[in-house]
C-alpha angles and dihedrals in degrees: 000000000000090000090053094053090048089052090048092052094045095045091043088057091044088056089047090053094048088048088056097051093034093053100033089097088065092058099043108026099094097041090051092044091056093041092234086135133019113249096252093048091049093050093049091047090050092049094051094046092044088058093048092047091048092058091059106085119221131172093271095087091051091050091055092044100046112002107065108043134023102270092203093057095041118102132193090256089057091054092044091050090048094055093043089052092049094048090048092053092045092053094046094051092041090052090055093042092243109152095217123159121275087193094060091040090061093044092046091050091051093048093047093049095045093046092050090048101047108002135245093322093061090072118080095222095182089060093043093053097038099043103027120017101040093045089045088059102039105035096069088049090050090048090050093050093046094048093045092050093043092049091050089053092050091050088053090051093047097045094105099026126112119252092243090056091050095051098041097046097047097041087063095040090050093058088058094047090049088055090054090051091052092047093049091045091058091044092056108027103042088052090069095063089044090055094046095049089046090052090052092049091049092047090052093050094249092120126043091206130022094251117142109252117225093239090055090052094050095043093052092045093053094045098048088049090052092046093052092047094052102043145023105097093101094074102028089099092059097047100033105037113013103063099049140331106273124211124186095265090049092048091050092050094046095047095044092050095046094046091049092056093042093051092047092049091048093058090047089055095246116145097213130172118263087195091060093045096053094044092048092049094046089052089049095054090044091053091048087064097043139323087236092053089075123078093219094191090072096055089046091052090048094049089051090052091049092049089055095048102079096045093037094051090042088057090049089050091048093050091047090052092049091049091050090050091049093056091046102252093131 
């Protein structure tokens, strides 16, 4: 049993690291696209602020630990299979430069493993629909609307301003908004690994209550910061350049809108996708300029990838559980 809990902690941190480099493009894509920051500076900034955000506990960790599957029927093998399934999905989508959601990969892996272990009843479907599926559908739409409206307001403000004023003002403002995206990403995304590791510790009898230990918080914060600082360039092109051409004002509007939704969802305990939020907000600012300014094939491709993530990662989690059962770990 000690070996299992060590594996859960190690693989939980590995997932946290893959989350960092997989989702780093979400944090830095717009600020790199507008050249407000050099790529290396943007990645370092994102890594540091991901760490700081991850140390600020929200309700997301508790949702992962107690709100999606029955904690009393969950075993360490279920948790181990969940994180293996999520890591597998992350690596596959990263290899093909598909900006899928690490958040929904982890949730899908947990659902698939728990369902395979104990059946349909092991999943707390009210929590899954209320905290995951409904927010998964509506938050990108909210991000799109916020970014669209904010960008229209900025266009109104800039209508009589000189070009140098536009560029200088929003280049500086965008650095600040990029910092908020990085902070909110850490606040929401690192919480998922914390919740999963805590669930594994509780299932193994190492915790009397599913409360997040301080060492788990700090370990996940450090690892997601390192992951963000060492990866992310692979998908910057998709997020920063393929959806629409981003100027500093658009980058500021997209980042501000996305971070506002992510922060709100974090405090409501909703493990949403930062990938979806950034993509939805970028699409919103592009549409505010012109419907033709958006390459609509890219959002359609992303939406298709996101729709596949929950069932795809669930299948990976189920396969990992069956493999563990076959070799006698359960």
